[in-house]
LOKOL-573349 format. One record per residue (C-alpha): x, y, z. Coordinates in steps of 0.02 Angstrom, whole numbers, plus 32768, in hexadecimal, padded with zeros to 4 digits. Layout:
XYZ ...
//
This chain:
32298E4D8AEE 316E8E628ACF 31338EC28A37 30DF8F6D8A44 302D8F288A52 30618EAC8AD7 30BA8F368B37 301E8FA28B37 2FB28F108B71 302D8EED8BFD 30258FA38C30 2F678F958C3A 2F7A8EF78CA3 2FF28F4C8D1C 2F808FE48D2C 2EE88F748D4A 2F428F0E8DCE 2F7C8FAD8E24 2EC98FEE8E2B 2E848F478E67 2F058F3A8EF3 2EF28FF08F29 2E368FDE8F40 2E1D90968F14 2D9C906F8E8D 2D108FEF8E85 2D438F4F8E2C 2CB88F5F8DAB 2CEE90128D82 2DA28FD88D6E 2D688F508CF6 2D088FCE8C8D 2DA190408C8A 2E098FAE8C4C 2D898F868BC5 2D86903B8B8C 2E4590418B85 2E4C8FA28B1D 2DD08FE88A9D 2E1B90988A96 2ECC90538A83 2E8D8FDB89FC 2ECE8F438A58 2E288EEC8A34 2DAA8F0689A9 2D0A8F6689D5 2CA68EC789BB 2D128E6D8A3B 2CE88EEF8AC0 2C478E8E8AE4 2CA48DE98AF2 2C998DEA8BB0 2BE28E178BBA 2BB58D958B35 2C1C8D0D8B8A 2BBE8C728BC7 2C1D8C888C6B 2BCC8D318C8B 2B1E8CEF8C62 2B398C568CD2 2B758CBF8D64 2ADC8D318D55 2A678C9B8D4E 2AB98C4B8DE7 2A9D8CEA8E4B 29E38CDC8E24 29DF8C218E48 2A358C3C8EF1 29BE8CC98F1D 29298C588EFD 296B8BD78F79 298B8C608FF9 28EA8CC58FE6 287A8C2E8FFC 28C88C1790AA 29118B6D907F 29C68B9890A9 29958BF29149 29288B5E917D 29BA8AE79163 2A2D8B5991C7 29B58B5C925B 29B28A9D9260 2A698A989293 2A4B8ABB934C 2A278A059377 2AB589C2930C 2B348A3A9357 2B2F89EF9405 2B7D8A509494 2C388A50946B 2C978AD39408 2CEA8A4F939B 2C458A029367 2BF78AAD9345 2C878ADF92D2 2C818A37927A 2BC58A3E925B 2BC78AF49221 2C598AD791AA 2C0F8A39915F 2B648A889146 2B9F8B2890F4 2C1D8ACA9086 2B908A5F903E 2B1D8AF49020 2BA78B5E8FD4 2BC68ADB8F4F 2B218B108EFF 2AF58BBB8F47 2B598C5D8F3C 2BC28C578FDA 2BA88D0E900A 2AED8CE89018 2B088C4E9084 2B848CA890F6 2B0A8D3A910A 2A878CBF914C 2B018C5B91B7 2B558CEF9210 2AC58D129289 2A9D8C58929B 2B528C2D92C6 2B628CC0933E 2AC18C92939B 2AF18BDA93A5 2B9D8C0993E6 2B5D8C7F946C 2ADC8BFE94A6 2B708B8B94CA 2BD78C17951A 2C4F8C159487 2C958CB6943F 2C598CD5938B 2D108CEE935B 2D258C33936F 2CA78C0492E9 2C948C909268 2D3F8C809215 2D2B8BC391FD 2C7F8BEB91B4 2CC88C619130 2D568BEB9102 2CE28B5390F4 2C6F8BB1907D 2D068BC2900A 2D2C8B08901C 2C7E8ADF8FDC 2C898B5B8F4D 2D158AF98EF8 2CB78A528EFC 2C478A778E66 2C538AD88DC4 2BC78B4D8DFD 2C0D8B678EAD 2C628C0D8E85 2C648C898DF6 2D1F8C668DE3 2CFF8BAE8DBD 2C818BDD8D36 2CF78C618CF1 2D8E8BEF8CE0 2D238B688C91 2CE98BE58C0D 2D9D8C198BEA 2DCA8B608BD3 2D3C8B458B57 2D6A8BE38AF6 2E1B8BA08AE8 2DDA8B028A94 2DE88A928B2E 2D628A1F8B73 2CFA8A748BF7 2CFB8A3A8CAB 2C6B89CF8CEA 2BF68A0A8D73 2C47899A8DF5 2CF3898A8DA7 2D3F89FA8E2C 2CED89938EB5 2D7889138EBD 2DF789948EF1 2D798A088F45 2D3889848FBF 2DE8894E8FEF 2E1A8A02900F 2D798A21906F 2D9A898E90E2 2E4D89C69102 2E138A799118 2D898A509195 2DFD89E191FB 2E7D8A6E91FC 2DF88AEB9236 2DBC8A7A92C2 2E6F8A6C92FF 2E998B2392DF 2E008B5B9341 2E508B1A93E1 2EF98B6E93D2 2EFA8BF4934B 2E518C4B934E 2E378CD993CC 2DC48CC49460 2D898D759484 2D028D5E9509 2D2F8E089550 2CE78E5D94B6 2C3C8E0B94BA 2BFB8EB194FC 2BDB8F259468 2C148FBA94D2 2CBF8F6594E0 2CC58F28942C 2CA18FD593E5 2D069033946A 2C6D909B9497 2C9590BF954E 2CF291609525 2C61919D94BB 2BD291799533 2B9F91DB95CD 2B0F91E89649 2ADC929B966E 2A6592C996FB 29E6935496D9 29F793D09769 2962943397AC 29AA94D1975F 29C4948696B0 297F94E9961E 294C944595CB 28BF94259647 2814942A95F3 285C940F9545 2872937294DE 2920934A949D 28EC936D93E9 28A19415941C 293D944D9478 29D294A19429 2A3F9412946A 29DF939993FB 2A1793F4935D 2ACD93C19375 2AE9933092FD 2B8492F7935B 2B2092D493FA 2A9C924B9403 2A219228948F 2A14916B9494 29B891519539 295391B595B8 2944916A9667 28BC91A996DC 28A2915C9787 291590CC975C 28B7909C96BD 28DB90C59608 2857912D95B1 280990EB9510 2822918794A4 28BC91E094E8 28C9925F945B 2815929C9471 28029290952E 28019336958C 2896933C9600 2883934996BC 28FB9367974C 295992CA9783 2948927B96D6 29E59222969C 2A1A923A95E6 2A8991B69597 2AE49212950C 2B5B91DD9483 2BDF92569442 2C8D929D9455 2CBE92B5950C 2CE7936E94F5 2C3D938C94A5 2BE993309535 2C43939895B8 2C17943A955E 2B6194029554 2B5E93E19610 2BA2948F9636 2B2C94E795BD 2A87949695EF 2A9B947596A9 2AC193BB96A3 2B3393559714 2B9E92CD96C7 2B9A922F9730 2C4B91EC9749 2C24914D97AB 2BD390F0971A 2C20905D96BF 2BD490549613 2B978FA895DF 2B1C8F709559 2A8C8F7595D5 2AAC902E95F5 2A7F90599541 29F98FD59523 29588F9D9574 28BF8F319555 28888FAE94D2 29328FE59490 29AD8F689448 2A608F6C940B 2A6A8F1F935F 2B0A8EF59301 2AF68EF69244 2B6F8ECC91B8 2B668F22910F 2B768E939090 2BDF8EAF8FF2 2B458EC08F83 2AE68F398FF3 2A9F8FD88FA5 2AEF90359038 2B9F90138FF5 2BEC90B48FB4 2B6B9123900B 2B6B917D90B2 2AEA9161913A 2AA992109119 2A9A91F8905B 2A45914F9072 29C5919890EC 29F39112916A 2991915C91FB 28F9917A918E 28FB90C7914A 2923906991EA 290690E3927A 299A90A792E2 2A2C910D9323 2AD990DA92E3 2B5190E19377 2BF090A19325 2C3890589285 2CC08FD3927E 2D298FBC91E2 2DAA8F3091DE 2DCE8F3D9297 2DCD8FFC929F 2D3F904D92FF 2CF990F192BD 2C879159932D 2C8F920C92EE 2C2E925B925D 2BE391B29234 2B6391FF91C0 2BEB923C914A 2C52919B913C 2C4491409095 2C0E908E90BB 2C668FF49079 2C3C8F3B906E 2C698EE49111 2C4E8F7F917D 2BF38F5A921F 2B798FD4926E 2B468FD49325 2A9390129326 2A20903C93B7 296890309391 28BB900193CC 28608F61939F 281B8FA592FC 28C78FE892CB 29138F3C92ED 288C8EE99283 28B28F5F91F1 296C8F3C9200 29518E819200 28E18E879166 295A8EF29101 29B98E9C9073 2A418F219088 2A748EED9138 2A9D8E4C9195 2A6A8E4F924D 2AED8DE692A7 2AAC8DDC935A 29F48DB6933B 299E8D2F92D5 291C8D679258 28728D16925E 28768C7591F9 28028C7C9163 28028BDA9100 27968BDA9064 27858B1D905D 27338B0F8FB2 27AE8B878F62 28428B378FBE 28168A918F6C 28138AE58EC0 28BC8B378EE3 290A8A938F17 28C48A388E7F 29078AC08E0D 29B58AAF8E58 29AE89F28E40 29768A0D8D8C 2A0C8A7E8D6B 2A8189FB8DB6 2A36896D8D50 2A3A89D08CAD 2AF08A008CCB 2B2B89548D02 2AD988FB8C6F 2B19897F8BF4 2A68898F8BB2 2A888A488B9B 2B1F8ABB8BB6 2B388AF58C69 2B018BA88C46 2A5E8B698BF7 2A3D8AFC8C90 2A5C8B918D03 29EC8BFF8C97 295F8B7F8CA1 29718B7D8D5E 29708C3B8D6B 28D68C508CFC 28818BC38D5A 289A8C1F8DFF 28358CB28DBC 27AF8C4C8D63 27928BDF8DFE 277A8C788E6E 28178C598ED5 28518D078EA0 28008D9F8E55 28548DE98DBC 288C8E808E22 28DB8E0A8EA2 29358DAE8E17 29818E518DD8 29B78E7F8E89 2A018DD28EA5 2A828DEA8E1C 2B248E388E58 2B398EB08DC8 2BE68EE08E04 2C208E2F8DDE 2BC88E318D35 2C1B8ED48D02 2CC28E988D48 2CB98DFE8CD8 2C788E618C43 2D028EE18C51 2D978E758C7E 2D7D8DDA8C10 2DB28E3B8B73 2E588E5D8BCB 2E7A8DA28BCB 2E508DA18B13 2ECA8E2F8AF2 2F538DD78B55 2F408D3E8AE8 2F2C8D908A3D 2FBC8E0B8A4F 30358D868A8C 30478DDA8B37 300B8D3B8B90 30918CD28B3A 31178D518B66 30DE8D578C1D 30D88C998C25 318A8C8D8BE6 31C98D198C56 31768CE28CF8 31668C268CE7 31F88C038C71 32798BF48CFE 32128B698D4E 31F68B018CB1 32988AA08CCB 32528A5F8D70 31BF8A118D15 31058A388CFD 30DB8A178DB4 314F8AA58DE7 30F98B178D69 30508AE68DB1 30908B0C8E61 30C78BBB8E2B 30228BDD8DD2 2FC18BAC8E6E 30278C158EE7 30288CAF8E75 2F6A8CA38E62 2F558C8E8F1E 2FC08D288F43 2F648D948EC3 2EBB8D5A8F06 2EEA8D978FB5 2F028E478F71 2E868E5B8EE1 2DE68E158E95 2DF08D598E84 2D968D5D8DDC 2E108DE08D9B 2EA38D768DD6 2E5E8CDE8D7B 2E3F8D3F8CDA 2EF08D868CDA 2F478CE18D00 2EE18C688C96 2F2B8CA28BED 2FD98C988C38 2FB88BE68C75 2F758BB48BC9 300F8BFB8B74 30838BA58BEF 302E8AFC8BD2 303F8B118B16 30F78B3E8B21 31238AA38B89 30A88A338B2B 303A89FC8BBD 2F7E89FA8BDC 2F4C8AA98C17 2EB58A6E8C7B 2F198A448D1A 2F5F8AF68D17 2EAF8B3C8D07 2E758AD08D99 2F038B188E01 2ECA8BC98DD7 2E158B9E8DFF 2E3D8B598EAC 2EBC8BDE8ED9 2E498C6D8EA4 2DB28C248EFF 2E058C078FA7 2E4D8C9D9000 2E718C9190BA 2F068CFD90EB 2EB48DAA90E9 2E088DF19111 2DFF8E459066 2E2E8DB28FF8 2D7D8D6D8FF2 2CD48DBF9014 2CA08D429099 2D3F8D6890FB 2D108E2090FE 2C5E8DF99134 2C928D9E91D4 2D208E159204 2CC28E88927B 2C3D8E0D92BC 2CCC8D9A92F1 2D318E27933D 2DC78DF192D5 2E698E4892B0 2ECB8E40920D 2F4F8DD29260 2ECB8D4F928B 2EB18D2A91D2 2F6B8D1E91B3 2F868CAC9248 2EF78C35921F 2EE38C4B9163 2F9A8C579130 2FC48BA29160 2F208B699110 2F548BBA906B 2FF88B5B9075 2F9C8AB7909A 2F2A8AD19004 2FBE8AFC8F95 30168A5A8FC8 2F7889F38FAB 2F5E8A438F01 30108A238EC8 3004896E8F03 2F5489428EC8 2F3289A78E2A 2FB489478DC0 2F6788A48DFF 2EB388D48DD9 2ED889378D39 2F7888EB8CF0 2FEF89698CA2 
//
């Protein structure tokens, strides 16, 4: 039985895991709560409370965010993505192969959420140009970005984190390309699997190419004819009492067969047709009250609510957007962008009512109707990813060269062991600002502070697990029964447990919780702990079976029109394949 201190630490672990899995609180807030509990309960010394924030892993992760942002902001990554059109040919198989290979290579050095954000609209446009449903290419894109992330030490924050834990435990750190041997093999197997899976397992939802179908808008759209006796004649929509109802939106005004340029501020005339968005009961009441006739012979398509001047734009809220946790009303969405939000899709569920009061989350997709200037504002915003339009390519050639040279410098410094990895990353980050690739304000915005506070708050929990003996007790209780089958069996269990936890909670948190247990298990059976840490790194950095297990999976959920079951059907077998490859290859590449 564990002692009192170990029992209390285990209680904190259980509470933290429950909060992570429930998703009721932000991961960074949970980490800070854990840190506070550890200090208040005297499970760590006050001086150790800053262990996570002072860790080289935390500094390296922050520096890599800045380095990645420099490569993105100069237009280099976007320029490379646009060059794929010629290589992709005309077939679906070749398109998937080219997209997967390209994003895997880029994700080995650049934060994969940034690369996926750039590739989503590129992949969707390339797919539609070949009459291929985006659902056939976006899931392979997300999965391949994870393949690339495990090929280098700087590919994901989890790789950097586990390496720091290994060094703190007195082990030799991993080299920059030490994971590449296994990572490249897994990437090849993974891409071949995706090319095959695309044919039989991925959905082909051509019927939902229309946004009206995808967002189930038909029941919330209506055309109303302005009768000669209507009280709205001579008034603009914003001047009328009808225009004050927040649950009804005028999205188009048709006069003489043509859409007017400023529907909200055009004085209404008899025979005008109003295209309105709102609840059907509200629309019927409006028609009765203001002398309008609802047209019943209209089939709503995208063209009915768009025109040369008005466009339908689909935007994804990325995980690091400032809109996350706020409502459209609080964020002043209309004031900032000018467009009208017609619907919101969250993990396959379409929301259309009281949109202004819904708290936004990363991965939410908004269907926005707006004019050309509104579309331009949406496309320039760092808080949104426009999925059905390509932004104007802006390549800063001189700065792009500096950014590329800085990345190469970081790689050379790390490979030659001239300086520690976090120093190399810091040199690259500072160089991005000094060379003009980024402004200092852009560097601050590039850092995902949620990840930094997650690491700063949760790393001391790993320290507490180790110092109180809770890690050793957990290792004996959970892995002890498998010891008699040999160290490979223990490695297999560590990998699968990490993979399962990663599907339900933060991958960094899963790695931090399991690394001390793996170290204790290795010590108890007298084997090298590094293979166990490699297993945790790969399992925590590759999550395919759910849309919530990894941020890139969430980002492509709505643009691809996926359902939860699509991830399980395609990603579940891929998780099993990677588990088998890991159990087979890790003991060969890192002998136990």
